Steps between C-alpha positions, in 0.01 A plus 500: 500500500792500742565811704831690462675743742777743388720610790719809448770600757597868484754730667541849366385395147438853366282494194582143409234360733218688315605347177524151648148531649368633173633191327320283750180699457520444124506118525263315262456267794495721805650360820265407784707719719800731482701566809767773540725484803691821583831399640581811708496765226619842611206683343133453418541417125390135558182566692413790264554288191303208636204738572472564125416136423181323605508173685867500593594399856755713664732377778778684678803373700815633640794457258551119538591414145332368179485142628298599807270725291433221254434248781255732666322572172460133427376430846222762449356310214332160444500489120572180310789646301769755600719740306755737640558821302781746566382858538713614206391231253194465266268217418394458138121528462446127444758387760260362765266355239778309321674379821168413666372305202828298480476401866135414478547295183748263667428391857852346517661840455581671830644821359526662156750747362460757222756694306634834597568817296767717651487873413727789591336790678697778345388747766711308746759304299654192653847505643813403309520122457124446471329436171399818324280362221149383469478120456276192553660265742434157661502579874290335763425808707231552769292717273503249216415195726155391612475214750248316704427579865605138577852580365520798744393276785762237415794722423422754774556872485802702389810482719466827706870487592592561139512856390586396139442193282191394693318398182793284379511338841125435493514350155792280607287361786209428257740314270637302791142385571461370138208728435369475134520826306435599137559785269302690250641682197316826562649814650315571815733738692677815412807548726626857534878545484586815697741668744336349809475125403571308822681215325734729312568793724635562847737204506714257314315232301753248631385576849140481388549148372718397784219582750261275309748214485586525867129476581456189275805325649384571856150369415646179351725448795206541733296248309786254498545539881126439558507186297794369699319574825 
């Protein structure tokens, strides 16, 4: 059976991290390793929460961003498959089992995506303009995507210069390489909608998308110049 690592970046996650780790601990196919990278939290919530769960590797860094935290977490593992879970999201109990079985059943598949259920955390309601209802959605998010270590080696890590949209940028690079991906119909991830969602708070969504587009355009120009050389 292939080994699986779950990497969780966290900065000041409050009680969300404990719920995320509990969802990992409840997996019908437990991960081979779980790595939590504290990205410069201002308190001891992360280290105290990790101490409540057996077998979780804890790493700490200065506040350098989610991309750096994910990259460091991945570098600390040698598992066959990788999944990046946000500290405020939850895995369904059979998530790793279903995703892992799908990858193992088809050697041609390099990554597999499950479905996502978005739910509103009514303790911390989302800001205006963000969905305020529970719904199942098709969204290729880091927590709903399992991929082979060879994919990580080919695509490379997350762009540490991006403070937002780093997952979209990473997936864009994977698509550019023509990597084969598949989908399963099962919900594997529960994504929490709340006040502090990075992609929907603290800035204009237009700016968020523009950052990703600029990175993609720059990358394509660089590739084109290298081909000319």
